[in-house]
C-alpha positions in Angstrom: 9.6 -23.6 22.8 10.1 -19.6 23.4 7.2 -17.7 22.2 7.4 -16.2 18.9 7.2 -12.5 18.9 6.5 -10.0 15.7 7.3 -6.3 15.2 4.3 -3.9 15.8 4.4 -1.9 13.1 2.5 -4.8 11.2 -0.7 -3.8 14.2 0.1 -0.2 13.4 -0.9 -0.7 9.7 -3.8 -3.2 10.5 -5.5 -0.4 12.6 -5.0 2.2 10.0 -6.1 -0.3 7.3 -9.5 -1.0 9.4 -9.8 2.4 10.5 -9.7 3.9 7.0 -12.0 0.7 5.9 -14.4 0.9 8.6 -14.0 3.6 10.9 -14.1 4.0 14.2 -17.2 1.6 14.7 -15.3 -1.1 12.9 -12.4 -0.8 15.5 -14.8 -0.9 18.3 -16.5 -4.3 16.8 -12.9 -5.7 16.3 -12.0 -4.6 20.2 -15.0 -6.1 21.4 -13.8 -9.6 20.4 -10.6 -9.1 21.6 -8.9 -10.3 25.3 -8.1 -7.2 27.6 -4.4 -7.4 26.3 -4.9 -7.7 22.6 -7.7 -5.0 22.8 -5.0 -2.8 24.5 -2.4 -3.6 21.7 -5.0 -3.3 18.9 -6.4 0.1 19.9 -2.8 1.7 20.9 -0.1 -0.4 18.8 3.6 0.6 18.9 5.4 0.1 15.7 8.7 -0.6 17.9 7.3 -3.0 20.1 7.5 -6.5 20.0 4.1 -8.5 20.5 3.3 -12.1 20.7 2.3 -13.9 17.1 -0.5 -15.4 19.2 -1.9 -11.9 19.8 -1.8 -11.0 16.1 -3.5 -14.1 15.0 -6.2 -13.4 17.6 -6.4 -9.9 16.3 -6.4 -10.9 12.5 -8.9 -13.7 13.3 -11.3 -11.5 15.2 -10.9 -8.7 12.5 -12.1 -11.1 9.9 -15.0 -12.9 11.6 -16.4 -9.6 12.8 -15.7 -7.5 9.6 -15.7 -10.2 6.8 -18.0 -12.8 7.8 -15.2 -15.0 8.6 -13.5 -15.2 5.0 -9.9 -15.3 6.0 -8.9 -14.8 2.7 -9.5 -11.3 3.3 -6.4 -10.9 5.3 -4.5 -10.7 2.2 -6.0 -7.1 1.8 -3.9 -5.7 4.9 -1.0 -8.0 4.1 -0.7 -5.8 1.0 -1.4 -2.8 2.8 1.2 -3.6 5.5 3.8 -3.9 2.7 3.1 -1.1 0.8 3.2 1.2 3.9 6.4 -0.6 5.4 8.1 0.1 1.7 8.0 3.7 1.7 8.3 6.1 -1.5 12.2 6.2 -1.3 12.3 2.3 -1.4 9.7 2.1 -4.1 11.5 4.3 -6.2 14.5 2.1 -5.8 12.8 -1.1 -6.3 11.6 -0.3 -9.4 15.4 0.2 -10.6 15.7 -3.5 -9.2 14.7 -6.8 -10.6 11.9 -8.6 -8.0 14.2 -11.3 -7.6 16.9 -9.0 -6.2 14.4 -7.3 -3.8 12.8 -10.9 -2.7 16.3 -12.4 -2.1 16.6 -9.8 0.8 13.6 -11.6 2.2 15.1 -13.5 4.7 17.1 -10.7 6.0 14.1 -8.7 6.3 12.2 -11.5 8.3 14.7 -11.4 10.8 14.1 -7.9 11.5 10.3 -8.5 12.0 10.0 -12.0 13.4 11.7 -13.1 16.4 11.9 -16.7 15.0 11.6 -18.8 12.1 13.1 -18.6 8.5 12.1 -17.4 5.3 13.9 -19.1 2.4 13.7 -17.8 -1.3 14.7 -20.1 -4.3 14.6 -18.8 -7.7 11.8 -21.0 -9.8 12.3 -19.6 -13.5 13.2 -16.1 -14.9 10.2 -14.4 -13.1 9.3 -16.6 -10.5 10.5 -17.4 -6.7 9.4 -19.8 -4.1 9.2 -18.7 -0.8 9.2 -20.9 2.3 8.1 -19.9 6.0 9.2 -22.4 8.6 10.7 -22.7 12.3 7.7 -21.2 13.9 4.3 -22.4 15.1 1.7 -21.2 12.5 -1.2 -20.4 14.9 -3.9 -19.6 12.7 -4.9 -19.9 8.8 -5.2 -15.7 8.8 -1.8 -15.4 9.2 -1.4 -17.4 5.7 -3.4 -15.2 4.1 -1.7 -12.0 5.4 1.6 -13.1 4.3 0.2 -14.0 1.3 -1.0 -10.1 0.6 2.4 -9.1 1.9 4.4 -10.8 -0.8 1.9 -9.7 -3.5 2.4 -5.8 -1.8 6.3 -6.3 -2.4 5.9 -7.2 -5.9 3.5 -4.0 -6.6 6.6 -2.2 -4.9 8.7 -3.4 -7.5 6.3 -1.9 -10.2 5.4 -5.4 -11.3 2.0 -7.0 -11.7 2.1 -10.3 -9.6 0.6 -13.4 -8.6 1.1 -15.2 -5.3 0.1 -18.6 -4.8 -0.2 -20.4 -1.6 1.1 -24.0 -2.5 1.9 -25.6 0.2 0.0 -25.0 4.0 1.0 -26.5 7.8 -2.7 -26.4 8.2 -2.9 -29.1 5.5 0.0 -31.1 6.8 2.9 -29.3 4.9 6.4 -29.1 6.7 6.6 -25.5 5.7 4.0 -22.6 4.4 5.1 -22.2 0.8 4.5 -19.2 -1.5 4.9 -19.5 -5.2 5.4 -15.6 -6.6 5.5 -14.9 -10.4 5.3 -11.3 -12.1 5.3 -10.3 -15.6 
C-alpha cells in the first residue's frame, strides 16, 4: 500500500500551538524525541508540502509524551486549534450563516485536499447531529484519533455553535473505521 500523506499546514499549526503554550523550551523538548527527518519537518514545517502520516503520528505522540505526560486525549487541543486556524475569519463569518450540517457535508471534499488516501463520510443522524466515519487508510496511532476529534469540534465552533464530539468507534478497538458523532445546539 502506498504511504499516506497529509498536508503540512497541520504541522505549521501544531508548531504554532506548542510554541504559544510551551515556548521555545517546549519545542526543543519535543524535537529531542524525534528522528532527524521528523525533527526537521517539525522545526520548519511547510504549509504547502505533503508529509508522511507516520511522521505526523511520531511528532504528535512525542509532543504528548513530553509535554502532557502521555495523555493522548490532549491532542484534541491542537486539533481544535488547527481547525480554527484553517477556517479563516471570512469563512467563520460565512459558516455562521450556514447550518453546521451544511458545512460538515463538505468534509469529504475537504478531506481530499488534506489527506492523500482514505475517505471521510458524513451521514445525518438527527436534526443537529451527524456521524462522521474515517476509513481507507492505516490509523497509525491513537493520538491521531484525538486530533480528529478536536478538529471536528473546532469546525463546529467555527460555525458558531456549541458542540460535542464523541469518538464512538475506533480501529484500535477493532472497528472497521473510526466513527465520530457530532452534535450541536
